C-alpha positions as CSV (number, residue, x, y, z in Angstrom):
1,X,7.2,9.5,7.2
2,X,7.0,7.8,10.6
3,X,3.2,7.8,10.4
4,X,3.5,5.9,7.1
5,X,5.9,3.3,8.6
6,X,3.7,2.8,11.7
7,X,0.6,2.2,9.4
8,X,2.6,-0.3,7.4
9,X,3.8,-2.2,10.5
10,X,0.2,-2.5,11.8
11,X,-1.3,-4.1,8.6
12,X,1.7,-6.4,8.0
13,X,1.0,-7.7,11.6
14,X,-2.7,-8.2,10.7
15,X,-2.0,-10.0,7.5
16,X,0.9,-12.0,9.0
17,X,2.8,-11.0,5.9
18,X,6.2,-10.7,4.4
19,X,7.1,-7.5,2.5
20,X,8.0,-8.2,-1.1
21,X,8.6,-4.7,-2.1
22,X,8.3,-1.2,-0.8
23,X,9.0,2.3,-2.1
24,X,8.5,5.7,-1.0
25,X,7.0,8.2,-3.4
26,X,5.1,11.4,-3.9
27,X,1.5,11.1,-4.9
28,X,-0.1,14.3,-6.1
29,X,2.6,16.2,-4.2
30,X,2.1,14.4,-0.9
31,X,4.3,11.8,0.8
32,X,3.3,8.4,0.1
33,X,4.4,4.6,0.5
34,X,3.6,1.7,-1.7
35,X,4.0,-1.7,0.0
36,X,3.5,-5.1,-1.6
37,X,2.9,-7.9,1.0
38,X,2.4,-11.8,0.6
39,X,0.6,-13.1,3.7
40,X,1.4,-16.5,5.1
41,X,-1.9,-18.0,3.5
42,X,-0.9,-16.7,0.1
43,X,-3.0,-13.6,-0.2
44,X,-1.3,-10.8,-2.2
45,X,-1.8,-7.4,-0.5
46,X,-0.8,-4.1,-2.1
47,X,-1.3,-0.9,-0.2
48,X,-0.7,2.7,-0.9
49,X,-0.8,5.2,2.0
50,X,-0.7,8.9,1.3
51,X,-0.2,11.4,4.0
52,X,-2.1,14.7,3.5
53,X,-1.4,17.0,6.4
54,X,-2.8,15.2,9.4
55,X,-4.8,12.8,7.4
56,X,-3.8,9.3,6.1
57,X,-5.5,7.8,3.0
58,X,-5.0,4.1,2.3
59,X,-5.8,2.3,-0.9
60,X,-5.9,-1.6,-0.9
61,X,-5.8,-4.2,-3.5
62,X,-6.0,-7.8,-2.5
63,X,-5.8,-11.0,-4.5
64,X,-6.3,-14.5,-3.3
65,X,-4.4,-16.0,-6.2
66,X,-1.3,-14.6,-4.7
67,X,-0.3,-12.4,-7.6
68,X,-1.4,-9.2,-9.3
69,X,-1.2,-7.5,-12.6
70,X,1.2,-4.7,-11.6
71,X,-0.3,-2.5,-14.4
72,X,-3.8,-2.7,-12.9
73,X,-2.7,-2.0,-9.4
74,X,-0.7,1.0,-10.5
75,X,-3.7,2.3,-12.6
76,X,-6.1,1.8,-9.7
77,X,-3.7,3.6,-7.1
78,X,-2.9,6.4,-9.5
79,X,-6.7,7.1,-10.1
80,X,-7.2,8.2,-6.6
81,X,-7.1,12.0,-6.2
82,X,-7.0,14.3,-3.2
83,X,-8.9,17.6,-3.5
């Protein structure tokens, strides 16, 4: 899970954001992490990172209004499939 944490730390630095929520989960049987960040300029950033063997997949949802419809973000993230 260290690779997921390192990836998260990198994009938090890029967006200069503050973590609002974070959770570890399993996505299609693979370790994953969802992180919700609010940047210092008010950009809401949601990210799901999934580790499949040596590969990392990253899904992003960004909203300049500073808020998201959680249902839409979850639906988007859950629509991704690894084959």
